[in-house]
N, C-alpha and C positions, 0 to 999 in steps of 0.2 A: 520243353517249351516249344509251342507251335509258332511258326513264322507266319504272321498275318500279312498278307499282301493286300495293299489297297487297290481297289478297282479303279483303274485309270480311265475307264470308259464312263461316259456320263449316263445317268439314268434317262429313260425315254422322255420323261416330262421335262427335265432340264435340257435335254437335247432339242426338244421342240421349242422351248422358250428361247434358247440361244439362236436357233435357226430363225425364229420369228423376229427376234431383235436384229439379227443380221439383215434380214429381208427389209425391215422397216428402215434401218440405217441406210441401206443401199437406195431404197426408194426416196428417202429424204435427200440424199446427195444428188440423185438424178433430178428431182424436182427443184432443188436449189440451183443446179446448173442451168436448168431451163428457165427458171424465173429471173435469174440475174445474168441473163445472156446480154452481152454488150456487142453491138455492131460497130466495128471501126470503119468509118467512112473517111478515106484519105482525100478523095476529090470532092470538095463541097463548095459552099459559097464563100469560104475564106474565114477570116477572123470575126467578121460581123455576125455570121451565122452561129459561130461558137459562143459569142457573147449573148446572143438572143436565146440560145439554148440554156445557157447558164442562168439568165434572167428568168426564164420560164420555170426552171427547176427551183430557184430560190422562192419564186412566188408560190409554187406548189407546196414547198415546205412551210411557208408562212400561212398558207391556207389550211394546212393540216393542223398547225399549232392553233390557229384561230378556231377550228372546230373543237379541239380539245378544251380550249379556254371557254368557249361558249357552253359546252356540255358541263364543265365544272361550275360555271355560273348558274346554270339551270338547277343543278343539284344543290348548290349553296342557297339559292333562292327558295327551293322547296323545303330545305331544312329550316330556313329562317321563318317560313310561314308556319311550319308545324311547332316551332319552339317560341314564336312571338318575340324574336330577337331582332331589333331594328338595325343594329350595327352589322349583323350578319346579312340582313336583307340588302343593305347598301353595298356590301362587298359582293353579294350575288349579282345585283344589277350591274355593278362596275365590271365584273368578270364577264358577264353576258354581253354587255355592250362592247368591251374591248375585243372579245372573241369575234363578234360580228364585224367589227371594224377591221380586224386582221383578215377575216375571211373575204371581205369585199375590198381589200386594199387595192388590187389591180384595177378594178372597175372604178373606184373612187378617184384614183390617180388619172385614169383616162377621162373621167368626167370633168375634172378641173383643168384638163388640157396638158398634163405632163405626159410626154411620150415614153412609153414603157417598152 
């Protein structure tokens, strides 16, 4: 009986794939570290500036959700026009209008005089 030894070295194609995967993983980690870089500012305007930053972040999130809702409304409206469904058309209009309302929430609040 012959003693078959398994080859512990990787084949050249598997080695290239593994090297490419490792390269892509390292590149993704570096890009993630650069994209999510946070600057810690200890000396600032105090708690009022932190609250203003939080407010602007929340309005940014609301604006992003508004864009998504408006796009969903446009898709819903287009589907309702192609299928001649009036209930879906109303849902599409409502989603579109609510998305636009969320998108312009900060401007609407400033227009009616609420300080944001």
